N, CA, C, O and the ligand as a Tripos MOL2 file, in Angstrom:
@<TRIPOS>MOLECULE
protein
  277   275    70     0     0
PROTEIN
NO_CHARGES

@<TRIPOS>ATOM
      1 N         122.5370  102.1950  107.1520 N.3       1 MET1
      2 CA        121.6730  103.3640  107.3300 C.3       1 MET1
      3 C         121.4270  103.5810  108.8140 C.2       1 MET1
      4 O         121.0990  102.6430  109.5400 O.2       1 MET1
      5 N         121.5830  104.7900  109.2490 N.am      2 SER2
      6 CA        121.2950  105.0470  110.6540 C.3       2 SER2
      7 C         120.3870  106.2540  110.7830 C.2       2 SER2
      8 O         120.5950  107.2940  110.1590 O.2       2 SER2
      9 N         119.4060  106.0830  111.5910 N.am      3 LEU3
     10 CA        118.5000  107.1860  111.8630 C.3       3 LEU3
     11 C         118.8460  107.7320  113.2370 C.2       3 LEU3
     12 O         118.9930  106.9740  114.1960 O.2       3 LEU3
     13 N         118.9720  109.0270  113.3270 N.am      4 SER4
     14 CA        119.2080  109.6070  114.6400 C.3       4 SER4
     15 C         118.2230  110.7390  114.8400 C.2       4 SER4
     16 O         118.5720  111.9190  114.8350 O.2       4 SER4
     17 N         116.9940  110.3360  115.0160 N.am      5 LEU5
     18 CA        115.9390  111.3040  115.2640 C.3       5 LEU5
     19 C         115.7170  111.4020  116.7600 C.2       5 LEU5
     20 O         115.5600  110.3980  117.4550 O.2       5 LEU5
     21 N         115.7080  112.6110  117.2250 N.am      6 LYS6
     22 CA        115.5590  112.8160  118.6740 C.3       6 LYS6
     23 C         114.1670  113.3400  119.0160 C.2       6 LYS6
     24 O         113.5520  114.0940  118.2610 O.2       6 LYS6
     25 N         113.7080  112.9150  120.1630 N.am      7 CYS7
     26 CA        112.4470  113.4410  120.6640 C.3       7 CYS7
     27 C         112.6080  114.9330  120.9600 C.2       7 CYS7
     28 O         113.5590  115.3340  121.6300 O.2       7 CYS7
     29 N         111.6830  115.7490  120.4630 N.am      8 PRO8
     30 CA        111.7820  117.1940  120.7160 C.3       8 PRO8
     31 C         111.4710  117.5560  122.1620 C.2       8 PRO8
     32 O         111.7620  118.6740  122.5870 O.2       8 PRO8
     33 N         110.8940  116.6460  122.9190 N.am      9 ILE9
     34 CA        110.5300  116.9300  124.3070 C.3       9 ILE9
     35 C         111.6690  116.5590  125.2520 C.2       9 ILE9
     36 O         112.1040  117.3830  126.0570 O.2       9 ILE9
     37 N         112.1560  115.3070  125.1560 N.am     10 CYS10
     38 CA        113.1290  114.8330  126.1400 C.3      10 CYS10
     39 C         114.4940  114.5260  125.5330 C.2      10 CYS10
     40 O         115.4410  114.2610  126.2740 O.2      10 CYS10
     41 N         114.6220  114.5530  124.2090 N.am     11 GLY11
     42 CA        115.9250  114.3860  123.5910 C.3      11 GLY11
     43 C         116.3810  112.9580  123.4010 C.2      11 GLY11
     44 O         117.4870  112.7270  122.9110 O.2      11 GLY11
     45 N         115.5540  111.9890  123.7760 N.am     12 GLN12
     46 CA        115.9030  110.5870  123.5520 C.3      12 GLN12
     47 C         115.8090  110.2620  122.0640 C.2      12 GLN12
     48 O         115.0310  110.8740  121.3320 O.2      12 GLN12
     49 N         116.6190  109.2790  121.6230 N.am     13 SER13
     50 CA        116.5110  108.8230  120.2470 C.3      13 SER13
     51 C         115.1830  108.1060  120.0660 C.2      13 SER13
     52 O         114.7810  107.2840  120.8880 O.2      13 SER13
     53 N         114.5180  108.4370  118.9760 N.am     14 LEU14
     54 CA        113.2140  107.8350  118.7400 C.3      14 LEU14
     55 C         113.3520  106.3730  118.3430 C.2      14 LEU14
     56 O         114.3160  105.9910  117.6780 O.2      14 LEU14
     57 N         112.3970  105.5650  118.7460 N.am     15 GLU15
     58 CA        112.3210  104.1840  118.2950 C.3      15 GLU15
     59 C         111.7620  104.1610  116.8820 C.2      15 GLU15
     60 O         110.8280  104.8920  116.5490 O.2      15 GLU15
     61 N         112.3560  103.3020  116.0580 N.am     16 VAL16
     62 CA        111.8820  103.1130  114.6890 C.3      16 VAL16
     63 C         111.2690  101.7270  114.6200 C.2      16 VAL16
     64 O         111.9720  100.7220  114.7280 O.2      16 VAL16
     65 N         109.9760  101.6760  114.4400 N.am     17 LEU17
     66 CA        109.2790  100.3970  114.4950 C.3      17 LEU17
     67 C         108.6250  100.0890  113.1560 C.2      17 LEU17
     68 O         107.6200  100.7030  112.7960 O.2      17 LEU17
     69 N         109.1930   99.1380  112.4160 N.am     18 PRO18
     70 CA        108.5350   98.7210  111.1820 C.3      18 PRO18
     71 C         107.2160   98.0420  111.5500 C.2      18 PRO18
     72 O         107.1810   97.1570  112.4050 O.2      18 PRO18
     73 N         106.1580   98.4560  110.9100 N.am     19 SER19
     74 CA        104.8380   97.9490  111.2670 C.3      19 SER19
     75 C         104.0480   97.6180  110.0200 C.2      19 SER19
     76 O         104.4160   97.9860  108.9050 O.2      19 SER19
     77 N         102.9570   96.9190  110.2390 N.am     20 LYS20
     78 CA        102.0990   96.5720  109.1140 C.3      20 LYS20
     79 C         100.6560   96.8920  109.4910 C.2      20 LYS20
     80 O         100.1800   96.5500  110.5730 O.2      20 LYS20
     81 N          99.9950   97.5420  108.5850 N.am     21 SER21
     82 CA         98.6040   97.8940  108.8370 C.3      21 SER21
     83 C          97.7360   96.6500  108.8290 C.2      21 SER21
     84 O          97.7740   95.8660  107.8800 O.2      21 SER21
     85 N          96.9570   96.4670  109.8780 N.am     22 ALA22
     86 CA         96.0610   95.3090  109.9340 C.3      22 ALA22
     87 C          94.9640   95.4380  108.8910 C.2      22 ALA22
     88 O          94.4560   94.4400  108.3800 O.2      22 ALA22
     89 N          94.6110   96.6580  108.5850 N.am     23 LYS23
     90 CA         93.5010   96.8870  107.6660 C.3      23 LYS23
     91 C          93.8950   96.6570  106.2160 C.2      23 LYS23
     92 O          93.2670   95.8700  105.5090 O.2      23 LYS23
     93 N          94.9450   97.3540  105.7790 N.am     24 SER24
     94 CA         95.3090   97.3050  104.3610 C.3      24 SER24
     95 C          96.4440   96.3300  104.0910 C.2      24 SER24
     96 O          96.6870   95.9770  102.9370 O.2      24 SER24
     97 N          97.1520   95.8820  105.1420 N.am     25 GLY25
     98 CA         98.2840   95.0000  104.9530 C.3      25 GLY25
     99 C          99.5280   95.7230  104.4630 C.2      25 GLY25
    100 O         100.5240   95.0820  104.1270 O.2      25 GLY25
    101 N          99.4840   97.0420  104.4170 N.am     26 LYS26
    102 CA        100.6260   97.8100  103.9270 C.3      26 LYS26
    103 C         101.6270   98.0600  105.0430 C.2      26 LYS26
    104 O         101.2660   98.2650  106.2020 O.2      26 LYS26
    105 N         102.8990   98.0360  104.6550 N.am     27 ASP27
    106 CA        103.9520   98.3430  105.6140 C.3      27 ASP27
    107 C         103.9940   99.8380  105.8760 C.2      27 ASP27
    108 O         103.7380  100.6540  104.9910 O.2      27 ASP27
    109 N         104.3140  100.1660  107.0850 N.am     28 PHE28
    110 CA        104.5990  101.5610  107.3930 C.3      28 PHE28
    111 C         105.6000  101.5910  108.5290 C.2      28 PHE28
    112 O         105.8940  100.5660  109.1440 O.2      28 PHE28
    113 N         106.1190  102.7710  108.7980 N.am     29 ILE29
    114 CA        107.0970  102.9150  109.8620 C.3      29 ILE29
    115 C         106.5230  103.8130  110.9340 C.2      29 ILE29
    116 O         105.9640  104.8740  110.6560 O.2      29 ILE29
    117 N         106.6710  103.3700  112.1460 N.am     30 GLN30
    118 CA        106.2360  104.1810  113.2610 C.3      30 GLN30
    119 C         107.4620  104.6910  113.9960 C.2      30 GLN30
    120 O         108.3700  103.9270  114.3220 O.2      30 GLN30
    121 N         107.4770  105.9720  114.2480 N.am     31 LEU31
    122 CA        108.5300  106.5750  115.0580 C.3      31 LEU31
    123 C         107.8930  107.0190  116.3610 C.2      31 LEU31
    124 O         106.8660  107.6980  116.3650 O.2      31 LEU31
    125 N         108.5140  106.6270  117.4760 N.am     32 LYS32
    126 CA        107.9420  107.1260  118.7230 C.3      32 LYS32
    127 C         109.0110  107.2780  119.7810 C.2      32 LYS32
    128 O         110.0580  106.6310  119.7430 O.2      32 LYS32
    129 N         108.7180  108.1450  120.7170 N.am     33 CYS33
    130 CA        109.6300  108.3670  121.8360 C.3      33 CYS33
    131 C         109.5860  107.1580  122.7540 C.2      33 CYS33
    132 O         108.5000  106.7200  123.1340 O.2      33 CYS33
    133 N         110.7580  106.5960  123.1280 N.am     34 PRO34
    134 CA        110.7810  105.4220  124.0070 C.3      34 PRO34
    135 C         110.4040  105.7630  125.4420 C.2      34 PRO34
    136 O         110.0520  104.8800  126.2230 O.2      34 PRO34
    137 N         110.4790  107.0320  125.7860 N.am     35 VAL35
    138 CA        110.1590  107.4410  127.1620 C.3      35 VAL35
    139 C         108.6490  107.5670  127.3450 C.2      35 VAL35
    140 O         108.0710  107.0580  128.3060 O.2      35 VAL35
    141 N         108.0370  108.2550  126.4000 N.am     36 ASP36
    142 CA        106.5880  108.4740  126.4940 C.3      36 ASP36
    143 C         106.0640  108.7410  125.0930 C.2      36 ASP36
    144 O         106.4370  109.7330  124.4650 O.2      36 ASP36
    145 N         105.2130  107.8750  124.6080 N.am     37 ALA37
    146 CA        104.7160  108.0050  123.2330 C.3      37 ALA37
    147 C         103.8900  109.2730  123.0520 C.2      37 ALA37
    148 O         103.6020  109.6720  121.9240 O.2      37 ALA37
    149 N         103.5080  109.9080  124.1570 N.am     38 ARG38
    150 CA        102.7640  111.1550  124.0210 C.3      38 ARG38
    151 C         103.6680  112.2910  123.5730 C.2      38 ARG38
    152 O         103.1960  113.2990  123.0480 O.2      38 ARG38
    153 N         105.0010  112.1230  123.7870 N.am     39 HIS39
    154 CA        105.9290  113.1690  123.3390 C.3      39 HIS39
    155 C         105.8510  113.3350  121.8360 C.2      39 HIS39
    156 O         105.6480  114.4360  121.3250 O.2      39 HIS39
    157 N         106.0130  112.2360  121.1450 N.am     40 ILE40
    158 CA        105.9290  112.2860  119.6810 C.3      40 ILE40
    159 C         105.6360  110.8930  119.1630 C.2      40 ILE40
    160 O         106.1670  109.8980  119.6560 O.2      40 ILE40
    161 N         104.7960  110.8460  118.1790 N.am     41 ARG41
    162 CA        104.5230  109.5840  117.5090 C.3      41 ARG41
    163 C         104.2400  109.9360  116.0560 C.2      41 ARG41
    164 O         103.3850  110.7720  115.7610 O.2      41 ARG41
    165 N         104.9640  109.2920  115.1600 N.am     42 ALA42
    166 CA        104.8310  109.6440  113.7500 C.3      42 ALA42
    167 C         104.7330  108.3880  112.9110 C.2      42 ALA42
    168 O         105.2610  107.3370  113.2730 O.2      42 ALA42
    169 N         104.0580  108.5100  111.7990 N.am     43 PHE43
    170 CA        103.8750  107.3790  110.9010 C.3      43 PHE43
    171 C         104.3060  107.7840  109.5060 C.2      43 PHE43
    172 O         103.9270  108.8460  109.0130 O.2      43 PHE43
    173 N         105.1000  106.9340  108.8690 N.am     44 ILE44
    174 CA        105.5660  107.2090  107.5170 C.3      44 ILE44
    175 C         105.0300  106.1150  106.6060 C.2      44 ILE44
    176 O         105.2140  104.9260  106.8670 O.2      44 ILE44
    177 N         104.3720  106.5280  105.5450 N.am     45 HIS45
    178 CA        103.7160  105.5570  104.6690 C.3      45 HIS45
    179 C         104.3180  105.4920  103.2670 C.2      45 HIS45
    180 O         103.9230  104.6390  102.4720 O.2      45 HIS45
    181 N         105.2670  106.3760  102.9470 N.am     46 ASP46
    182 CA        105.8400  106.3590  101.5950 C.3      46 ASP46
    183 C         106.4760  105.0040  101.3250 C.2      46 ASP46
    184 O         107.3990  104.5940  102.0300 O.2      46 ASP46
    185 N         105.9840  104.3100  100.3060 N.am     47 ARG47
    186 CA        106.3230  102.9050  100.1130 C.3      47 ARG47
    187 C         107.8160  102.6550   99.8970 C.2      47 ARG47
    188 O         108.4050  101.7930  100.5490 O.2      47 ARG47
    189 N         108.4200  103.4060   98.9890 N.am     48 ASP48
    190 CA        109.8420  103.1910   98.7060 C.3      48 ASP48
    191 C         110.6950  103.4680   99.9380 C.2      48 ASP48
    192 O         111.6160  102.7160  100.2550 O.2      48 ASP48
    193 N         110.3780  104.5430  100.6160 N.am     49 PHE49
    194 CA        111.1540  104.9000  101.8060 C.3      49 PHE49
    195 C         110.9790  103.8500  102.8980 C.2      49 PHE49
    196 O         111.9470  103.4400  103.5390 O.2      49 PHE49
    197 N         109.7610  103.4290  103.0980 N.am     50 VAL50
    198 CA        109.4770  102.4310  104.1300 C.3      50 VAL50
    199 C         110.2470  101.1430  103.8490 C.2      50 VAL50
    200 O         110.8490  100.5610  104.7520 O.2      50 VAL50
    201 N         110.2240  100.7040  102.5930 N.am     51 GLU51
    202 CA        110.9280   99.4650  102.2670 C.3      51 GLU51
    203 C         112.4210   99.5810  102.5000 C.2      51 GLU51
    204 O         113.0520   98.6370  102.9750 O.2      51 GLU51
    205 N         112.9910  100.7310  102.1700 N.am     52 SER52
    206 CA        114.4320  100.8830  102.3600 C.3      52 SER52
    207 C         114.7800  100.9060  103.8360 C.2      52 SER52
    208 O         115.7960  100.3470  104.2480 O.2      52 SER52
    209 N         113.9460  101.5440  104.6240 N.am     53 VAL53
    210 CA        114.2220  101.6050  106.0570 C.3      53 VAL53
    211 C         114.0370  100.2330  106.7000 C.2      53 VAL53
    212 O         114.8480   99.8130  107.5250 O.2      53 VAL53
    213 N         112.9690   99.5410  106.3190 N.am     54 ILE54
    214 CA        112.7160   98.2210  106.8960 C.3      54 ILE54
    215 C         113.8640   97.2610  106.5680 C.2      54 ILE54
    216 O         114.3010   96.5010  107.4320 O.2      54 ILE54
    217 N         114.3480   97.2920  105.3350 N.am     55 SER55
    218 CA        115.4340   96.3840  104.9840 C.3      55 SER55
    219 C         116.7060   96.7460  105.7340 C.2      55 SER55
    220 O         117.5330   95.8790  106.0170 O.2      55 SER55
    221 N         116.8630   98.0130  106.0540 N.am     56 GLY56
    222 CA        118.0420   98.4480  106.8050 C.3      56 GLY56
    223 C         117.9080   98.2260  108.2930 C.2      56 GLY56
    224 O         118.8800   98.3610  109.0360 O.2      56 GLY56
    225 N         116.7170   97.8870  108.7300 N.am     57 HIS57
    226 CA        116.4810   97.7200  110.1560 C.3      57 HIS57
    227 C         115.9550   96.3250  110.4690 C.2      57 HIS57
    228 O         115.1580   96.1400  111.3880 O.2      57 HIS57
    229 N         116.4090   95.3530  109.6970 N.am     58 ALA58
    230 CA        115.9390   93.9900  109.9130 C.3      58 ALA58
    231 C         116.2530   93.5230  111.3220 C.2      58 ALA58
    232 O         115.4860   92.7620  111.9110 O.2      58 ALA58
    233 N         117.3780   93.9740  111.8680 N.am     59 ALA59
    234 CA        117.7680   93.5510  113.2090 C.3      59 ALA59
    235 C         116.7810   94.0770  114.2400 C.2      59 ALA59
    236 O         116.4100   93.3760  115.1810 O.2      59 ALA59
    237 N         116.3670   95.3070  114.0480 N.am     60 ILE60
    238 CA        115.3940   95.8850  114.9800 C.3      60 ILE60
    239 C         114.0910   95.0980  114.8990 C.2      60 ILE60
    240 O         113.4760   94.7760  115.9160 O.2      60 ILE60
    241 N         113.6870   94.7950  113.6680 N.am     61 GLN61
    242 CA        112.4380   94.0820  113.4850 C.3      61 GLN61
    243 C         112.5150   92.7030  114.1540 C.2      61 GLN61
    244 O         111.5490   92.2460  114.7650 O.2      61 GLN61
    245 N         113.6780   92.0500  114.0300 N.am     62 ALA62
    246 CA        113.8210   90.6990  114.5580 C.3      62 ALA62
    247 C         113.8530   90.6920  116.0870 C.2      62 ALA62
    248 O         113.3910   89.7370  116.7110 O.2      62 ALA62
    249 N         114.3880   91.7340  116.6850 N.am     63 THR63
    250 CA        114.5180   91.7310  118.1430 C.3      63 THR63
    251 C         113.3330   92.3680  118.8340 C.2      63 THR63
    252 O         113.1870   92.2560  120.0520 O.2      63 THR63
    253 N         112.4950   93.0270  118.0800 N.am     64 SER64
    254 CA        111.3580   93.6950  118.6980 C.3      64 SER64
    255 C         110.1330   92.7920  118.6590 C.2      64 SER64
    256 O         109.4480   92.6960  117.6410 O.2      64 SER64
    257 N         109.8720   92.1410  119.7680 N.am     65 GLY65
    258 CA        108.7110   91.2760  119.8350 C.3      65 GLY65
    259 C         107.4690   92.0120  120.2760 C.2      65 GLY65
    260 O         106.3850   91.4410  120.3970 O.2      65 GLY65
    261 N         107.6570   93.2960  120.5130 N.am     66 GLU66
    262 CA        106.5620   94.1080  121.0210 C.3      66 GLU66
    263 C         105.4690   94.2650  119.9640 C.2      66 GLU66
    264 O         105.7550   94.5020  118.7910 O.2      66 GLU66
    265 N         104.2580   94.1350  120.3820 N.am     67 LYS67
    266 CA        103.1560   94.3310  119.4490 C.3      67 LYS67
    267 C         102.8730   95.8220  119.3410 C.2      67 LYS67
    268 O         102.7660   96.5390  120.3350 O.2      67 LYS67
    269 N         102.7580   96.2500  118.1070 N.am     68 VAL68
    270 CA        102.5420   97.6730  117.8680 C.3      68 VAL68
    271 C         101.0890   97.9090  117.4910 C.2      68 VAL68
    272 O         100.5450   97.2410  116.6120 O.2      68 VAL68
    273 N         100.4930   98.8290  118.1400 N.am     69 ASN69
    274 CA         99.0990   99.1350  117.8100 C.3      69 ASN69
    275 C          99.0210  100.3730  116.9440 C.2      69 ASN69
    276 O          97.9270  100.7910  116.5620 O.2      69 ASN69
    277 ZN        110.3820  112.0420  124.6660 Zn       70 ZN70
@<TRIPOS>BOND
     1     1     2 1
     2     2     3 1
     3     3     4 2
     4     3     5 am
     5     5     6 1
     6     6     7 1
     7     7     8 2
     8     7     9 am
     9     9    10 1
    10    10    11 1
    11    11    12 2
    12    11    13 am
    13    13    14 1
    14    14    15 1
    15    15    16 2
    16    15    17 am
    17    17    18 1
    18    18    19 1
    19    19    20 2
    20    19    21 am
    21    21    22 1
    22    22    23 1
    23    23    24 2
    24    23    25 am
    25    25    26 1
    26    26    27 1
    27    27    28 2
    28    27    29 am
    29    29    30 1
    30    30    31 1
    31    31    32 2
    32    31    33 am
    33    33    34 1
    34    34    35 1
    35    35    36 2
    36    35    37 am
    37    37    38 1
    38    38    39 1
    39    39    40 2
    40    39    41 am
    41    41    42 1
    42    42    43 1
    43    43    44 2
    44    43    45 am
    45    45    46 1
    46    46    47 1
    47    47    48 2
    48    47    49 am
    49    49    50 1
    50    50    51 1
    51    51    52 2
    52    51    53 am
    53    53    54 1
    54    54    55 1
    55    55    56 2
    56    55    57 am
    57    57    58 1
    58    58    59 1
    59    59    60 2
    60    59    61 am
    61    61    62 1
    62    62    63 1
    63    63    64 2
    64    63    65 am
    65    65    66 1
    66    66    67 1
    67    67    68 2
    68    67    69 am
    69    69    70 1
    70    70    71 1
    71    71    72 2
    72    71    73 am
    73    73    74 1
    74    74    75 1
    75    75    76 2
    76    75    77 am
    77    77    78 1
    78    78    79 1
    79    79    80 2
    80    79    81 am
    81    81    82 1
    82    82    83 1
    83    83    84 2
    84    83    85 am
    85    85    86 1
    86    86    87 1
    87    87    88 2
    88    87    89 am
    89    89    90 1
    90    90    91 1
    91    91    92 2
    92    91    93 am
    93    93    94 1
    94    94    95 1
    95    95    96 2
    96    95    97 am
    97    97    98 1
    98    98    99 1
    99    99   100 2
   100    99   101 am
   101   101   102 1
   102   102   103 1
   103   103   104 2
   104   103   105 am
   105   105   106 1
   106   106   107 1
   107   107   108 2
   108   107   109 am
   109   109   110 1
   110   110   111 1
   111   111   112 2
   112   111   113 am
   113   113   114 1
   114   114   115 1
   115   115   116 2
   116   115   117 am
   117   117   118 1
   118   118   119 1
   119   119   120 2
   120   119   121 am
   121   121   122 1
   122   122   123 1
   123   123   124 2
   124   123   125 am
   125   125   126 1
   126   126   127 1
   127   127   128 2
   128   127   129 am
   129   129   130 1
   130   130   131 1
   131   131   132 2
   132   131   133 am
   133   133   134 1
   134   134   135 1
   135   135   136 2
   136   135   137 am
   137   137   138 1
   138   138   139 1
   139   139   140 2
   140   139   141 am
   141   141   142 1
   142   142   143 1
   143   143   144 2
   144   143   145 am
   145   145   146 1
   146   146   147 1
   147   147   148 2
   148   147   149 am
   149   149   150 1
   150   150   151 1
   151   151   152 2
   152   151   153 am
   153   153   154 1
   154   154   155 1
   155   155   156 2
   156   155   157 am
   157   157   158 1
   158   158   159 1
   159   159   160 2
   160   159   161 am
   161   161   162 1
   162   162   163 1
   163   163   164 2
   164   163   165 am
   165   165   166 1
   166   166   167 1
   167   167   168 2
   168   167   169 am
   169   169   170 1
   170   170   171 1
   171   171   172 2
   172   171   173 am
   173   173   174 1
   174   174   175 1
   175   175   176 2
   176   175   177 am
   177   177   178 1
   178   178   179 1
   179   179   180 2
   180   179   181 am
   181   181   182 1
   182   182   183 1
   183   183   184 2
   184   183   185 am
   185   185   186 1
   186   186   187 1
   187   187   188 2
   188   187   189 am
   189   189   190 1
   190   190   191 1
   191   191   192 2
   192   191   193 am
   193   193   194 1
   194   194   195 1
   195   195   196 2
   196   195   197 am
   197   197   198 1
   198   198   199 1
   199   199   200 2
   200   199   201 am
   201   201   202 1
   202   202   203 1
   203   203   204 2
   204   203   205 am
   205   205   206 1
   206   206   207 1
   207   207   208 2
   208   207   209 am
   209   209   210 1
   210   210   211 1
   211   211   212 2
   212   211   213 am
   213   213   214 1
   214   214   215 1
   215   215   216 2
   216   215   217 am
   217   217   218 1
   218   218   219 1
   219   219   220 2
   220   219   221 am
   221   221   222 1
   222   222   223 1
   223   223   224 2
   224   223   225 am
   225   225   226 1
   226   226   227 1
   227   227   228 2
   228   227   229 am
   229   229   230 1
   230   230   231 1
   231   231   232 2
   232   231   233 am
   233   233   234 1
   234   234   235 1
   235   235   236 2
   236   235   237 am
   237   237   238 1
   238   238   239 1
   239   239   240 2
   240   239   241 am
   241   241   242 1
   242   242   243 1
   243   243   244 2
   244   243   245 am
   245   245   246 1
   246   246   247 1
   247   247   248 2
   248   247   249 am
   249   249   250 1
   250   250   251 1
   251   251   252 2
   252   251   253 am
   253   253   254 1
   254   254   255 1
   255   255   256 2
   256   255   257 am
   257   257   258 1
   258   258   259 1
   259   259   260 2
   260   259   261 am
   261   261   262 1
   262   262   263 1
   263   263   264 2
   264   263   265 am
   265   265   266 1
   266   266   267 1
   267   267   268 2
   268   267   269 am
   269   269   270 1
   270   270   271 1
   271   271   272 2
   272   271   273 am
   273   273   274 1
   274   274   275 1
   275   275   276 2
@<TRIPOS>SUBSTRUCTURE
     1 MET1         2 RESIDUE 1 A MET
     2 SER2         6 RESIDUE 1 A SER
     3 LEU3        10 RESIDUE 1 A LEU
     4 SER4        14 RESIDUE 1 A SER
     5 LEU5        18 RESIDUE 1 A LEU
     6 LYS6        22 RESIDUE 1 A LYS
     7 CYS7        26 RESIDUE 1 A CYS
     8 PRO8        30 RESIDUE 1 A PRO
     9 ILE9        34 RESIDUE 1 A ILE
    10 CYS10       38 RESIDUE 1 A CYS
    11 GLY11       42 RESIDUE 1 A GLY
    12 GLN12       46 RESIDUE 1 A GLN
    13 SER13       50 RESIDUE 1 A SER
    14 LEU14       54 RESIDUE 1 A LEU
    15 GLU15       58 RESIDUE 1 A GLU
    16 VAL16       62 RESIDUE 1 A VAL
    17 LEU17       66 RESIDUE 1 A LEU
    18 PRO18       70 RESIDUE 1 A PRO
    19 SER19       74 RESIDUE 1 A SER
    20 LYS20       78 RESIDUE 1 A LYS
    21 SER21       82 RESIDUE 1 A SER
    22 ALA22       86 RESIDUE 1 A ALA
    23 LYS23       90 RESIDUE 1 A LYS
    24 SER24       94 RESIDUE 1 A SER
    25 GLY25       98 RESIDUE 1 A GLY
    26 LYS26      102 RESIDUE 1 A LYS
    27 ASP27      106 RESIDUE 1 A ASP
    28 PHE28      110 RESIDUE 1 A PHE
    29 ILE29      114 RESIDUE 1 A ILE
    30 GLN30      118 RESIDUE 1 A GLN
    31 LEU31      122 RESIDUE 1 A LEU
    32 LYS32      126 RESIDUE 1 A LYS
    33 CYS33      130 RESIDUE 1 A CYS
    34 PRO34      134 RESIDUE 1 A PRO
    35 VAL35      138 RESIDUE 1 A VAL
    36 ASP36      142 RESIDUE 1 A ASP
    37 ALA37      146 RESIDUE 1 A ALA
    38 ARG38      150 RESIDUE 1 A ARG
    39 HIS39      154 RESIDUE 1 A HIS
    40 ILE40      158 RESIDUE 1 A ILE
    41 ARG41      162 RESIDUE 1 A ARG
    42 ALA42      166 RESIDUE 1 A ALA
    43 PHE43      170 RESIDUE 1 A PHE
    44 ILE44      174 RESIDUE 1 A ILE
    45 HIS45      178 RESIDUE 1 A HIS
    46 ASP46      182 RESIDUE 1 A ASP
    47 ARG47      186 RESIDUE 1 A ARG
    48 ASP48      190 RESIDUE 1 A ASP
    49 PHE49      194 RESIDUE 1 A PHE
    50 VAL50      198 RESIDUE 1 A VAL
    51 GLU51      202 RESIDUE 1 A GLU
    52 SER52      206 RESIDUE 1 A SER
    53 VAL53      210 RESIDUE 1 A VAL
    54 ILE54      214 RESIDUE 1 A ILE
    55 SER55      218 RESIDUE 1 A SER
    56 GLY56      222 RESIDUE 1 A GLY
    57 HIS57      226 RESIDUE 1 A HIS
    58 ALA58      230 RESIDUE 1 A ALA
    59 ALA59      234 RESIDUE 1 A ALA
    60 ILE60      238 RESIDUE 1 A ILE
    61 GLN61      242 RESIDUE 1 A GLN
    62 ALA62      246 RESIDUE 1 A ALA
    63 THR63      250 RESIDUE 1 A THR
    64 SER64      254 RESIDUE 1 A SER
    65 GLY65      258 RESIDUE 1 A GLY
    66 GLU66      262 RESIDUE 1 A GLU
    67 LYS67      266 RESIDUE 1 A LYS
    68 VAL68      270 RESIDUE 1 A VAL
    69 ASN69      274 RESIDUE 1 A ASN
    70 ZN70       277 GROUP 0 **** ****
């Protein structure tokens, strides 16, 4: 599975960050512009979709040590 979502401001490919809510413990996906998060930042909470994307992006999850707020 490949996502090729581009930032509408600068045209960079958006980062796909599998995340977990500290409050509810639910998984969600954060999409944000790698250049400037003010360009675009989006959150996807649909459970089935999130799980499919997270399983397809295990490599991203493993290499991203960045803490997501
Ligand atoms: Zn941008």
